[in-house]
N, C-alpha and C positions, 0 to 999 in steps of 0.2 A: 447108639452112642450113650455113654454115661455122662451126666453132669457132675460138677464139683461136689454138690451136696450129697449125691448118692455115693460117690467115691469116697468122701469123708466118712460117711456112715459105715461103708463096707470095711475101712481100715480101722475103725474103733474096736477096741476090746469090748467084752461083754460089760465089764465094770464101767467103762466110759459111757456106753450106751444107756446103762442103768442110771448113772450119775446125770446124764443129759435129760433122761425122761423125768427123774425127780425134780430137777431144776425147772423144767417146763411146768410140771404140776404146781410147784410152788408159785411160779409167775402167774399161772391161770387162776389159782386161788387168790392171789394179791389183787389182780385185775378184777375179779368178781367182787371182791370186798369194796372196790371203788365205785360200784354202781350207785347212782344217786338215791335209789329207793332203799338202799342198805345203809346209807350214811345217816347218822343221827344228828340231832340238832345240838350245836355247840353251846355250852352254858357254863356259868361260874356259880350257879345256885347251890351246888353240892360240894362237899369236901370228901375226898378220898380217905378212907380210913387207914390206908397202908402208908402213903407218902404225903398225905395232908395237902396235896394239890387241889386247886379248885377248877382245873381245866378238865372239863368232862364232856362226853357226848351223851345225849339222852335219846333213848329209844323208847317211844310210847308203844305199849302192846294192846292188843285187842283180841280177845278169844272168839269173837263173832258169835257168841253163844254156844260154841261147841263144847266147852267144858263148864264146870262150876266156877263162878267168878273168883272164889277165894283161891282157886288153884293156879291163877295166872296172875303174876305181878302187874301193877299198873304201868311201871316203868323200869327199864333196864339202864343202869348208868355205867359208863365206861370211862375209866380215868385215861386221859390222853398222855399222861406222863409215864405211868407204870403199867398200864393195861389191865388193871384190876377192874373186874365187873362186879357190881352189887345191884340189888333190886329194892323197890319200894312197893 
């Protein structure tokens, strides 16, 4: 016996299956980005150079001694309004 989910998949065109797979990948990436350890600390200490907003997420970095200290920024700042990322 075939369930409705399998029947729906069988009736989809190749383009529909590919579109569904792309949508699932986008959703999976969005969910992954919501993990607490990937979320930055919200701050208004910095101003975005593009949109001048002060709504930013701060991501502190740590090279753990794996690379030269000057090769890794101390902090990555992401504007919550326009999405621009810049480093300090």
